[in-house]
C-alpha distance (Angstrom), angle and dihedral (degrees) to the residues before:
residue distance angle dihedral
X1 . . .
X2 3.77 . .
X3 3.75 116.0 .
X4 3.77 110.3 -133.0
X5 3.78 123.1 -146.0
X6 3.80 122.1 -113.6
X7 3.78 89.3 -105.3
X8 3.79 92.7 52.3
X9 3.79 91.0 49.6
X10 3.81 92.5 47.8
X11 3.82 91.2 50.1
X12 3.85 90.1 50.4
X13 3.79 92.3 47.1
X14 3.82 93.3 48.6
X15 3.86 89.4 48.3
X16 3.82 90.2 58.2
X17 3.76 105.5 -86.0
X18 3.79 92.2 120.1
X19 3.80 93.8 162.5
X20 3.84 88.6 71.4
X21 3.80 87.9 72.4
X22 3.82 85.7 82.0
X23 3.79 87.9 70.0
X24 3.80 90.3 55.8
X25 3.81 90.6 48.9
X26 3.78 92.0 47.2
X27 3.85 91.5 48.8
X28 3.79 96.5 50.0
X29 3.85 106.9 24.9
X30 3.86 93.4 100.6
X31 3.83 92.9 49.6
X32 3.78 91.3 46.3
X33 3.82 94.0 48.7
X34 3.80 92.7 46.5
X35 3.74 90.7 51.3
X36 3.84 95.6 45.7
X37 3.86 91.7 45.0
X38 3.79 91.8 50.3
X39 3.83 88.4 58.5
X40 3.77 102.5 34.6
X41 3.82 101.6 33.1
X42 3.80 90.1 -155.3
X43 3.83 123.1 102.1
X44 3.84 96.6 -145.0
X45 3.80 94.8 44.2
X46 3.76 90.9 48.4
X47 3.78 92.1 50.8
X48 3.83 89.6 49.2
X49 3.82 91.4 48.8
X50 3.84 91.3 49.2
X51 3.78 92.0 49.4
X52 3.84 90.6 48.0
X53 3.79 91.6 47.0
X54 3.81 93.6 50.9
X55 3.81 88.8 49.7
X56 3.85 90.7 49.8
X57 3.82 90.2 47.8
X58 3.81 91.9 50.3
X59 3.74 92.2 48.6
X60 3.82 90.9 48.8
X61 3.73 97.3 39.8
X62 3.80 92.8 113.2
X63 3.81 89.4 58.6
X64 3.90 92.0 59.4
X65 3.81 101.7 110.6
X66 3.79 99.5 -176.2
X67 3.79 94.1 -122.7
X68 3.84 88.3 127.3
X69 3.77 130.0 23.1
X70 3.84 114.7 -75.2
X71 3.77 90.0 -121.5
X72 3.88 89.1 60.3
X73 3.78 92.0 47.7
X74 3.79 91.6 49.8
X75 3.80 92.6 43.6
X76 3.77 89.7 57.5
X77 3.79 91.5 51.9
X78 3.82 91.0 50.0
X79 3.80 91.4 45.2
X80 3.82 95.8 50.2
X81 3.82 93.2 41.6
X82 3.77 90.2 52.2
X83 3.76 93.2 44.6
X84 3.82 91.0 50.7
X85 3.85 90.1 48.9
X86 3.81 89.7 48.7
X87 3.79 92.8 50.5
X88 3.82 91.5 47.1
X89 3.78 93.1 51.8
X90 3.80 104.6 32.1
X91 3.82 93.2 91.9
X92 3.77 91.4 51.8
X93 3.84 94.3 55.0
X94 3.77 115.1 98.2
X95 3.78 99.3 -175.8
X96 3.73 139.7 18.8
X97 3.77 111.5 -88.1
X98 3.78 112.3 -144.4
X99 3.79 97.6 116.8
X100 3.80 94.2 103.0
X101 3.80 93.6 56.8
X102 3.77 90.6 42.0
X103 3.83 89.2 52.1
X104 3.79 91.2 50.0
X105 3.80 89.2 51.0
X106 3.84 90.6 50.3
X107 3.76 93.1 45.9
X108 3.80 90.4 50.2
X109 3.78 91.9 48.7
X110 3.75 91.6 50.9
X111 3.82 92.7 49.2
X112 3.79 98.9 49.1
X113 3.80 101.7 21.1
X114 3.80 93.4 -137.9
X115 3.77 102.0 118.9
X116 3.79 118.3 72.1
X117 3.81 124.3 -144.8
X118 3.82 88.6 -105.3
X119 3.84 92.3 54.3
X120 3.84 90.7 47.8
X121 3.77 90.0 53.7
X122 3.77 90.1 49.7
X123 3.80 90.5 51.2
X124 3.81 89.8 49.4
X125 3.80 91.6 52.3
X126 3.78 92.4 45.1
X127 3.84 90.6 53.1
X128 3.79 89.4 48.8
X129 3.84 89.6 50.1
X130 3.84 91.5 48.2
X131 3.77 89.7 52.5
X132 3.78 89.1 58.8
X133 3.80 90.1 64.0
X134 3.78 124.4 87.1
X135 3.80 115.8 -109.4
X136 3.82 95.2 -98.3
X137 3.82 92.5 50.6
X138 3.80 90.6 45.9
X139 3.82 90.3 51.7
X140 3.81 93.0 47.5
X141 3.83 91.6 51.6
X142 3.79 93.0 44.9
X143 3.81 93.5 48.9
X144 3.75 92.9 45.4
X145 3.79 103.1 41.3
X146 3.79 105.4 20.5
X147 3.80 102.5 31.7
X148 3.81 90.3 31.9
X149 3.76 94.8 -136.7
X150 3.81 119.7 165.6
X151 3.79 119.0 -114.9
X152 3.82 91.2 -109.8
X153 3.83 89.9 51.3
X154 3.76 91.7 50.4
X155 3.85 90.4 49.2
X156 3.81 89.7 51.5
X157 3.82 93.8 46.1
X158 3.77 96.3 47.3
X159 3.79 100.6 33.4
X160 3.82 91.5 -122.6
X161 3.76 115.3 133.3
X162 3.77 117.6 -108.9
X163 3.79 97.4 -104.4
X164 3.85 91.2 47.8
X165 3.77 88.3 51.0
X166 3.82 92.9 51.8
X167 3.80 91.0 47.3
X168 3.82 92.7 47.9
X169 3.81 91.9 51.4
X170 3.79 91.6 46.1
X171 3.79 94.4 48.1
X172 3.80 93.8 44.0
X173 3.80 89.2 52.3
X174 3.82 89.5 50.8
X175 3.81 91.1 50.6
X176 3.84 89.4 51.2
X177 3.76 89.7 47.5
X178 3.81 92.6 52.3
X179 3.82 93.9 46.6
X180 3.80 93.0 46.2
X181 3.78 91.1 46.3
X182 3.77 90.4 60.9
X183 3.80 93.5 46.2
X184 3.75 106.5 35.1
X185 3.81 109.9 21.8
X186 3.81 102.8 179.6
X187 3.80 99.9 18.3
X188 3.80 92.7 57.6
X189 3.81 95.8 88.6
X190 3.81 93.7 61.4
X191 3.83 90.0 55.9
X192 3.80 97.7 49.2
């Protein structure tokens, strides 16, 4: 089966082949979920944001002009949808929600025996530190260190200029450093 480009799929969808949108969803669902989860830190909220973002993208597909890559256009929709959802719910949250990810890490460690107790503690502290960051800083750190995107790629994806991207990554790393300094003292260097 021939793999169609994003532009070919969009053209087909806009000409009435709406079932082809499933290929777009399949192609970008992991990126969308990863982005939403990095902001919302809650599995259900991230899934809701992704679903909402895909619906917004579908409804706005005719406004995609092709000036940037489709993935960049979609990323921005997911990003802003997640950010709006975060801002609408942040005052309703009572505690930091990183237990789901921490549980996944623990389950994985039990299953394959690769992560020691010390490393699991480090992961827990790192998640707690990440949750101290605002959504934009969290996203910058996640894209740079977890997704391994370059600074120019992050600038393109988020719409920030390159110097703002560099500053945001640097400041977010400093915030993580300060938080971890208070919590971990000597173990901090192995995390950063």
